[in-house]
BADORO-619419 format. One line per 8 residues: number of its first residue (from 1); for each residue y, x, z of N, C-alpha, C. Coordinates in steps of 0.2 Angstrom, whole numbers, plus 5000, padded with zeros to 4 digits. Layout:
residues N
NUM	Y X Z Y X Z Y X Z | ...
This chain:
residues 319
1	5291 5958 4806 5297 5963 4808 5296 5969 4804 | 5302 5972 4802 5302 5979 4799 5300 5984 4804 | 5296 5989 4803 5295 5994 4808 5300 5999 4808 | 5305 5999 4813 5311 6003 4813 5308 6011 4814 | 5310 6016 4809 5310 6023 4812 5316 6026 4812 | 5321 6025 4807 5328 6027 4807 5333 6022 4805 | 5337 6021 4810 5343 6016 4808 5350 6019 4807 | 5353 6016 4803 5361 6017 4802 5365 6012 4806
9	5370 6014 4810 5374 6009 4813 5381 6012 4812 | 5385 6007 4808 5391 6009 4806 5396 6006 4811 | 5402 6009 4813 5406 6007 4818 5404 6006 4825 | 5400 6010 4827 5396 6010 4833 5401 6014 4839 | 5407 6017 4837 5411 6019 4842 5417 6014 4844 | 5415 6008 4841 5420 6002 4843 5417 5999 4849 | 5419 5992 4849 5417 5988 4855 5410 5985 4855 | 5409 5980 4850 5403 5978 4849 5398 5983 4848
17	5399 5987 4843 5395 5991 4841 5392 5997 4846 | 5396 5998 4850 5394 6003 4856 5389 6000 4860 | 5391 5994 4862 5386 5990 4866 5379 5989 4863 | 5379 5987 4856 5373 5987 4853 5369 5994 4852 | 5372 5999 4852 5369 6006 4851 5366 6007 4857 | 5369 6006 4862 5367 6007 4869 5360 6003 4871 | 5360 5996 4868 5355 5992 4870 5349 5994 4865 | 5350 5996 4859 5345 5998 4854 5342 6004 4857
25	5346 6009 4859 5343 6015 4861 5339 6014 4867 | 5341 6010 4872 5337 6010 4879 5331 6006 4877 | 5330 6001 4872 5324 5998 4871 5319 6002 4866 | 5322 6006 4861 5319 6010 4857 5320 6018 4858 | 5318 6021 4864 5321 6028 4864 5318 6033 4859 | 5313 6032 4856 5310 6036 4851 5313 6035 4844 | 5317 6030 4843 5321 6028 4837 5325 6033 4835 | 5326 6036 4829 5331 6040 4827 5337 6035 4824
33	5343 6037 4826 5349 6033 4825 5355 6037 4823 | 5357 6035 4817 5363 6038 4815 5369 6033 4815 | 5375 6037 4818 5381 6033 4819 5386 6035 4815 | 5389 6030 4811 5394 6032 4806 5400 6029 4808 | 5406 6033 4810 5411 6029 4812 5417 6033 4810 | 5422 6030 4807 5429 6033 4805 5433 6035 4810 | 5432 6032 4817 5436 6034 4822 5444 6033 4822 | 5445 6026 4819 5452 6024 4819 5454 6023 4826
41	5460 6020 4826 5463 6019 4833 5459 6015 4838 | 5454 6010 4835 5451 6006 4840 5443 6010 4841 | 5442 6015 4837 5435 6018 4839 5437 6025 4844 | 5432 6026 4848 5433 6030 4853 5425 6033 4855 | 5425 6039 4855 5418 6042 4856 5416 6042 4863 | 5421 6041 4868 5419 6040 4875 5415 6033 4876 | 5416 6028 4871 5412 6022 4872 5405 6024 4871 | 5403 6029 4867 5396 6030 4866 5394 6037 4869
49	5398 6040 4873 5396 6046 4876 5389 6047 4878 | 5387 6041 4883 5380 6042 4885 5375 6042 4879 | 5375 6037 4874 5371 6037 4869 5370 6044 4866 | 5376 6048 4864 5376 6053 4861 5372 6060 4863 | 5371 6058 4870 5368 6064 4874 5360 6063 4873 | 5357 6057 4870 5350 6056 4870 5347 6059 4864 | 5341 6062 4863 5338 6065 4857 5338 6059 4852 | 5338 6062 4846 5337 6058 4841 5343 6053 4838
57	5349 6054 4841 5355 6051 4839 5360 6055 4837 | 5362 6054 4830 5366 6058 4827 5373 6055 4825 | 5378 6058 4826 5385 6055 4825 5388 6059 4818 | 5391 6054 4814 5394 6057 4808 5401 6053 4808 | 5407 6058 4808 5413 6054 4807 5414 6053 4799 | 5415 6047 4797 5417 6046 4790 5418 6038 4789 | 5420 6037 4783 5422 6031 4781 5417 6027 4777 | 5416 6020 4778 5411 6017 4775 5413 6015 4768
65	5419 6017 4766 5421 6017 4758 5420 6022 4755 | 5417 6028 4758 5416 6034 4754 5408 6035 4752 | 5408 6034 4746 5400 6033 4743 5396 6039 4746 | 5398 6045 4745 5395 6052 4746 5392 6051 4754 | 5398 6050 4759 5397 6050 4765 5392 6045 4767 | 5392 6039 4764 5387 6033 4766 5381 6035 4764 | 5380 6039 4758 5374 6041 4755 5370 6045 4760 | 5374 6051 4762 5371 6056 4768 5370 6052 4774
73	5374 6047 4776 5371 6044 4783 5366 6040 4782 | 5365 6037 4776 5359 6031 4776 5352 6035 4773 | 5353 6041 4772 5347 6045 4769 5341 6044 4775 | 5336 6042 4772 5329 6041 4776 5329 6036 4782 | 5334 6031 4782 5335 6025 4786 5331 6020 4782 | 5328 6015 4786 5326 6009 4783 5329 6003 4785 | 5334 6004 4790 5338 5998 4792 5346 6000 4793 | 5351 5995 4792 5356 5996 4792 5360 5991 4797
81	5365 5992 4802 5368 5987 4805 5375 5988 4804 | 5379 5984 4801 5387 5985 4799 5391 5982 4803 | 5393 5985 4808 5399 5984 4813 5406 5986 4811 | 5407 5991 4806 5412 5994 4804 5417 5988 4801 | 5423 5988 4804 5428 5982 4802 5435 5983 4804 | 5440 5981 4801 5446 5980 4804 5446 5973 4806 | 5448 5972 4812 5447 5965 4816 5453 5961 4819 | 5458 5965 4819 5464 5961 4823 5468 5957 4819
89	5468 5950 4819 5471 5946 4815 5478 5948 4814 | 5482 5948 4819 5489 5950 4818 5491 5956 4814 | 5486 5961 4815 5487 5966 4811 5486 5965 4803 | 5482 5960 4802 5479 5958 4795 5485 5955 4792 | 5488 5950 4795 5494 5946 4793 5500 5950 4791 | 5501 5956 4796 5506 5961 4794 5505 5965 4788 | 5499 5967 4788 5497 5971 4782 5490 5971 4780 | 5488 5968 4775 5481 5966 4773 5476 5971 4770
97	5480 5976 4767 5476 5981 4762 5470 5984 4766 | 5471 5987 4773 5465 5990 4776 5460 5986 4777 | 5461 5979 4778 5456 5975 4779 5452 5974 4773 | 5455 5973 4767 5452 5973 4761 5448 5978 4759 | 5450 5984 4761 5447 5990 4759 5440 5991 4763 | 5441 5990 4770 5436 5991 4774 5431 5986 4774 | 5434 5980 4775 5429 5974 4777 5426 5972 4770 | 5429 5972 4765 5426 5970 4758 5423 5976 4754
105	5427 5980 4752 5425 5986 4749 5420 5990 4752 | 5422 5991 4759 5417 5996 4762 5410 5992 4763 | 5410 5986 4764 5404 5982 4763 5399 5983 4757 | 5403 5982 4751 5401 5984 4745 5397 5991 4744 | 5401 5996 4747 5398 6003 4746 5392 6002 4751 | 5391 6000 4756 5385 6000 4760 5380 5996 4756 | 5381 5991 4754 5376 5987 4751 5373 5990 4744 | 5377 5994 4741 5375 5998 4734 5371 6003 4737
113	5372 6007 4742 5368 6013 4744 5362 6009 4747 | 5362 6005 4750 5356 6001 4754 5351 5999 4748 | 5354 5996 4742 5349 5994 4737 5347 6000 4734 | 5351 6005 4733 5348 6012 4730 5343 6015 4734 | 5343 6014 4741 5339 6018 4745 5333 6013 4747 | 5333 6007 4744 5328 6001 4746 5327 6001 4753 | 5332 5999 4757 5333 5998 4764 5329 5992 4765 | 5326 5992 4771 5321 5985 4772 5324 5980 4777
121	5330 5982 4779 5333 5977 4783 5341 5979 4784 | 5346 5975 4781 5353 5975 4782 5356 5970 4786 | 5359 5971 4792 5362 5965 4796 5369 5967 4796 | 5373 5961 4793 5380 5961 4792 5383 5958 4798 | 5388 5960 4802 5391 5958 4808 5397 5954 4807 | 5397 5947 4807 5402 5944 4804 5406 5940 4810 | 5410 5934 4810 5413 5932 4814 5414 5923 4814 | 5415 5920 4819 5415 5912 4818 5422 5910 4815
129	5426 5915 4814 5433 5914 4810 5433 5913 4803 | 5427 5914 4800 5426 5913 4793 5425 5905 4792 | 5424 5901 4796 5423 5894 4796 5430 5891 4795 | 5435 5894 4799 5441 5891 4800 5440 5886 4806 | 5446 5882 4808 5446 5878 4813 5442 5871 4813 | 5439 5869 4818 5436 5863 4819 5438 5858 4824 | 5442 5853 4823 5445 5848 4829 5439 5846 4834 | 5433 5845 4832 5428 5843 4836 5421 5844 4833
137	5416 5844 4838 5410 5846 4835 5408 5853 4834 | 5404 5856 4830 5403 5863 4829 5400 5864 4822 | 5402 5871 4820 5399 5872 4813 5393 5874 4814 | 5388 5873 4808 5382 5876 4807 5382 5881 4801 | 5377 5885 4800 5377 5890 4795 5378 5888 4788 | 5377 5882 4787 5377 5879 4780 5384 5876 4778 | 5388 5876 4783 5395 5873 4782 5399 5878 4778 | 5404 5875 4774 5408 5879 4770 5413 5884 4774
145	5414 5889 4770 5419 5894 4773 5427 5892 4772 | 5430 5892 4776 5438 5890 4775 5442 5895 4780 | 5443 5901 4779 5446 5906 4782 5454 5905 4782 | 5458 5906 4788 5464 5904 4789 5470 5910 4788 | 5466 5917 4789 5470 5922 4790 5467 5928 4786 | 5470 5934 4783 5468 5939 4779 5461 5941 4782 | 5461 5943 4789 5455 5946 4792 5449 5942 4791 | 5449 5935 4793 5444 5931 4792 5442 5930 4784
153	5447 5930 4780 5445 5930 4772 5442 5935 4770 | 5443 5941 4773 5440 5948 4770 5433 5948 4773 | 5433 5944 4779 5425 5945 4782 5421 5939 4779 | 5424 5934 4777 5421 5929 4773 5419 5931 4766 | 5423 5935 4763 5421 5937 4756 5415 5943 4757 | 5415 5947 4762 5410 5952 4764 5404 5947 4765 | 5404 5942 4769 5398 5938 4769 5395 5936 4762 | 5399 5933 4758 5397 5931 4752 5394 5936 4748
161	5397 5941 4748 5394 5948 4744 5387 5949 4746 | 5387 5950 4753 5380 5951 4756 5374 5947 4753 | 5376 5940 4754 5371 5934 4751 5370 5935 4744 | 5376 5937 4740 5374 5939 4733 5369 5944 4732 | 5369 5949 4736 5365 5955 4735 5357 5953 4737 | 5357 5948 4741 5350 5945 4743 5348 5941 4738 | 5352 5937 4735 5350 5932 4729 5349 5937 4723 | 5352 5941 4721 5353 5945 4714 5348 5950 4715
169	5347 5954 4720 5344 5960 4721 5338 5960 4725 | 5337 5954 4729 5332 5954 4734 5333 5959 4740 | 5339 5962 4741 5341 5966 4747 5340 5961 4753 | 5336 5964 4758 5334 5959 4764 5341 5960 4768 | 5345 5955 4767 5351 5955 4772 5351 5949 4776 | 5354 5949 4782 5354 5944 4788 5361 5945 4790 | 5364 5939 4792 5371 5940 4794 5372 5936 4801 | 5376 5939 4805 5377 5934 4812 5385 5935 4813
177	5386 5928 4814 5392 5926 4817 5393 5924 4823 | 5398 5929 4827 5398 5926 4834 5405 5924 4836 | 5405 5921 4841 5412 5918 4844 5415 5924 4848 | 5421 5923 4851 5425 5929 4854 5420 5932 4859 | 5421 5939 4859 5417 5943 4863 5422 5946 4868 | 5419 5947 4875 5423 5950 4880 5418 5955 4883 | 5421 5960 4886 5417 5964 4891 5420 5971 4891 | 5417 5977 4894 5420 5983 4894 5421 5986 4887
185	5425 5991 4887 5427 5995 4880 5430 5991 4875 | 5433 5985 4877 5437 5983 4871 5444 5985 4871 | 5445 5987 4864 5453 5989 4863 5457 5985 4866 | 5463 5988 4869 5468 5984 4873 5472 5980 4869 | 5471 5979 4862 5475 5974 4858 5473 5968 4859 | 5467 5967 4861 5463 5961 4861 5465 5956 4867 | 5464 5950 4867 5468 5946 4873 5465 5948 4880 | 5458 5948 4880 5456 5948 4887 5458 5956 4891
193	5457 5961 4887 5459 5967 4890 5467 5967 4890 | 5471 5965 4885 5477 5965 4886 5480 5961 4891 | 5477 5956 4893 5480 5951 4899 5478 5955 4906 | 5472 5958 4906 5470 5961 4912 5474 5968 4913 | 5476 5971 4908 5480 5978 4909 5487 5976 4910 | 5490 5972 4907 5496 5970 4908 5498 5967 4915 | 5492 5963 4918 5493 5960 4925 5492 5966 4929 | 5488 5970 4928 5487 5976 4933 5494 5980 4934
201	5498 5980 4928 5505 5983 4928 5510 5979 4929 | 5509 5973 4931 5514 5968 4932 5519 5967 4926 | 5516 5967 4920 5519 5966 4914 5518 5959 4911 | 5522 5957 4906 5521 5950 4905 5514 5949 4901 | 5512 5943 4902 5505 5941 4898 5508 5936 4892 | 5508 5939 4886 5510 5934 4881 5506 5929 4878 | 5508 5922 4878 5504 5918 4877 5507 5914 4870 | 5502 5913 4865 5506 5910 4858 5507 5903 4860
209	5513 5900 4858 5515 5894 4858 5513 5889 4864 | 5509 5885 4864 5507 5880 4870 5502 5883 4873 | 5498 5888 4871 5492 5891 4874 5485 5887 4874 | 5486 5881 4870 5480 5876 4869 5475 5878 4864 | 5474 5884 4863 5469 5887 4859 5462 5888 4862 | 5458 5884 4859 5451 5884 4862 5446 5890 4859 | 5443 5894 4862 5438 5899 4861 5432 5899 4865 | 5426 5901 4862 5421 5901 4865 5419 5908 4866
217	5419 5910 4873 5419 5917 4876 5411 5919 4877 | 5409 5924 4874 5403 5927 4873 5403 5934 4876 | 5398 5935 4881 5399 5942 4884 5396 5947 4879 | 5398 5952 4878 5396 5957 4873 5389 5959 4873 | 5387 5960 4879 5380 5962 4880 5375 5956 4877 | 5377 5951 4879 5372 5946 4875 5372 5945 4867 | 5378 5946 4865 5379 5946 4858 5375 5952 4855 | 5375 5958 4859 5370 5964 4857 5363 5962 4857
225	5361 5958 4861 5354 5956 4862 5353 5951 4856 | 5357 5947 4854 5356 5943 4848 5356 5947 4842 | 5360 5951 4841 5360 5955 4835 5353 5959 4834 | 5351 5962 4840 5344 5966 4841 5339 5960 4838 | 5339 5955 4841 5334 5950 4840 5333 5948 4832 | 5339 5947 4829 5340 5947 4822 5337 5952 4818 | 5339 5958 4820 5336 5964 4817 5328 5964 4818 | 5326 5961 4823 5318 5962 4824 5314 5955 4821
233	5317 5950 4820 5314 5944 4818 5318 5940 4813 | 5324 5942 4812 5328 5938 4807 5325 5937 4800 | 5326 5931 4797 5323 5930 4790 5328 5932 4786 | 5327 5937 4780 5331 5939 4775 5334 5933 4772 | 5341 5934 4770 5345 5928 4767 5347 5924 4772 | 5346 5924 4779 5348 5918 4783 5355 5921 4787 | 5359 5916 4790 5364 5917 4793 5363 5915 4800 | 5365 5918 4805 5364 5916 4813 5371 5916 4816
241	5372 5909 4818 5378 5908 4823 5376 5911 4831 | 5381 5914 4833 5379 5917 4841 5385 5914 4845 | 5384 5910 4850 5389 5908 4855 5386 5907 4861 | 5391 5906 4866 5389 5905 4873 5391 5898 4876 | 5395 5894 4872 5397 5887 4875 5401 5888 4881 | 5405 5893 4881 5410 5895 4886 5417 5892 4884 | 5419 5887 4883 5425 5885 4879 5431 5885 4884 | 5435 5889 4883 5442 5890 4887 5448 5891 4883
249	5453 5887 4885 5460 5889 4882 5464 5895 4884 | 5467 5897 4880 5471 5903 4882 5475 5902 4889 | 5477 5896 4890 5481 5895 4897 5476 5896 4903 | 5470 5894 4902 5465 5895 4907 5462 5902 4908 | 5463 5905 4902 5460 5912 4902 5465 5916 4906 | 5471 5916 4905 5476 5919 4909 5477 5918 4916 | 5475 5911 4918 5475 5910 4924 5469 5913 4928 | 5464 5913 4925 5457 5916 4928 5459 5923 4929
257	5462 5927 4925 5464 5934 4926 5469 5935 4931 | 5474 5931 4932 5479 5931 4936 5476 5930 4944 | 5473 5924 4944 5469 5923 4950 5465 5928 4953 | 5461 5931 4949 5455 5936 4951 5459 5942 4953 | 5465 5944 4950 5469 5949 4952 5474 5948 4958 | 5474 5942 4959 5480 5940 4963 5487 5940 4961 | 5488 5938 4956 5495 5939 4952 5498 5932 4951 | 5504 5932 4949 5508 5926 4949 5508 5924 4942
265	5507 5917 4942 5509 5914 4935 5514 5915 4932 | 5520 5917 4936 5526 5920 4932 5526 5925 4927 | 5520 5929 4928 5519 5935 4923 5519 5932 4916 | 5516 5926 4915 5516 5922 4909 5522 5922 4904 | 5522 5923 4899 5528 5922 4895 5525 5919 4888 | 5529 5913 4886 5527 5911 4880 5531 5914 4873 | 5527 5915 4868 5530 5918 4863 5529 5914 4856 | 5533 5916 4851 5532 5912 4845 5525 5912 4842
273	5522 5906 4840 5515 5907 4838 5515 5911 4831 | 5509 5913 4830 5507 5917 4824 5506 5912 4818 | 5507 5913 4812 5505 5909 4807 5498 5907 4805 | 5497 5901 4804 5489 5898 4803 5485 5899 4808 | 5487 5898 4815 5484 5900 4821 5479 5894 4822 | 5472 5895 4821 5467 5891 4822 5467 5888 4829 | 5466 5881 4830 5467 5878 4837 5460 5879 4840 | 5454 5878 4837 5448 5878 4841 5442 5880 4835
281	5438 5884 4838 5432 5887 4835 5426 5884 4839 | 5420 5882 4835 5414 5880 4839 5408 5881 4834 | 5403 5883 4837 5397 5885 4833 5391 5881 4836 | 5387 5879 4832 5380 5877 4833 5375 5883 4832 | 5373 5884 4838 5369 5890 4838 5361 5889 4839 | 5360 5883 4837 5352 5880 4838 5347 5885 4833 | 5350 5887 4828 5345 5892 4824 5343 5898 4827 | 5348 5902 4830 5346 5908 4834 5343 5906 4840
289	5344 5901 4843 5339 5899 4849 5333 5897 4847 | 5331 5895 4841 5325 5894 4839 5320 5900 4839 | 5325 5905 4836 5322 5913 4835 5320 5915 4843 | 5323 5913 4848 5321 5915 4854 5327 5918 4859 | 5333 5916 4856 5339 5919 4860 5342 5914 4864 | 5345 5915 4869 5350 5911 4873 5354 5917 4877 | 5361 5914 4878 5365 5919 4883 5362 5920 4889 | 5361 5925 4893 5358 5927 4899 5364 5927 4904
297	5370 5929 4902 5375 5932 4908 5379 5926 4910 | 5379 5924 4916 5383 5918 4918 5390 5921 4917 | 5395 5916 4914 5402 5918 4912 5406 5921 4919 | 5405 5917 4924 5409 5920 4930 5407 5927 4933 | 5401 5928 4932 5399 5935 4934 5401 5940 4929 | 5400 5940 4923 5402 5944 4918 5410 5945 4917 | 5413 5939 4919 5421 5939 4918 5424 5944 4923 | 5421 5942 4929 5423 5946 4935 5421 5953 4935
305	5416 5955 4932 5414 5962 4931 5418 5965 4926 | 5419 5961 4920 5424 5965 4915 5431 5965 4918 | 5434 5961 4922 5440 5963 4924 5439 5969 4929 | 5435 5970 4933 5433 5975 4938 5433 5982 4933 | 5429 5982 4928 5429 5987 4923 5435 5990 4921 | 5439 5987 4920 5447 5988 4918 5450 5990 4924 | 5449 5989 4929 5452 5990 4935 5450 5997 4937 | 5444 5998 4936 5440 6005 4939 5441 6011 4933
313	5443 6008 4927 5443 6013 4921 5450 6014 4918 | 5454 6015 4923 5461 6016 4920 5462 6022 4915 | 5458 6027 4917 5459 6033 4912 5456 6031 4905 | 5452 6027 4904 5450 6025 4898 5455 6021 4894 | 5458 6016 4897 5464 6012 4893 5470 6015 4893 | 5472 6020 4898 5478 6023 4897 5477 6028 4891 | 5472 6031 4890 5471 6035 4884 5471 6032 4877
């Protein structure tokens, strides 16, 4: 394990990154942490307000595509965890260029400065979407990449770039690829907060096509613990799939939320399917389980608490 003294976390004002920053700072209270975030529409300083009040945590507003900003943020760090990304599939289909710039070119900038500064651990946060759909069974880390949309393609490209820096330059890179995350602080364009917030306001819950799209739902806190374990014990050059085996189709997801809030199924509306919509994702997570990780949070408990969080934090999502 690399002895951590100062770490750069990019994109930590977003959803998964904010949870990871909190987990890391609680486990290593003496660790110096630099948070670099552009604060796009999906970034919110209130997501990490409690972290920023702790000693040794510095926030820099900036873009991972800017060489000088990254060099300043990474100075004296010995580890980097890269959450910074454009992530919404629908937006990538409408306009791909921000995804190419942030997800691919931004990762290149981080890798270049990490190589320059002799970083001892570089963790790239990726997604199960890089594999594309799988009708049955589950993907392992050695399966070929087959992305179906521009978002997934830019993440797949960034993964390959990271692995090339390991092979060509010896940069100690690890990659985590997780399934769909849910939990507090998720931007309301994503399906779980969108359905919860719309149901609370008696607005329609839009479901693409027949709604029979299966996803594995992973609580964001469990994913944060997995990423921390990879930072602590991951083998350079390796990829780690992270999932919870909670396979739920979109119709069921909507019903869970509506039932919990005692709302009618009549709120559900069918909308035209999006292009190249992957039917099913599934991951073989045995590699990270051998490292010592397994999801700790029961789905029903965490999902109920997530719904309650949005119910009790109206000011956050209205903002």
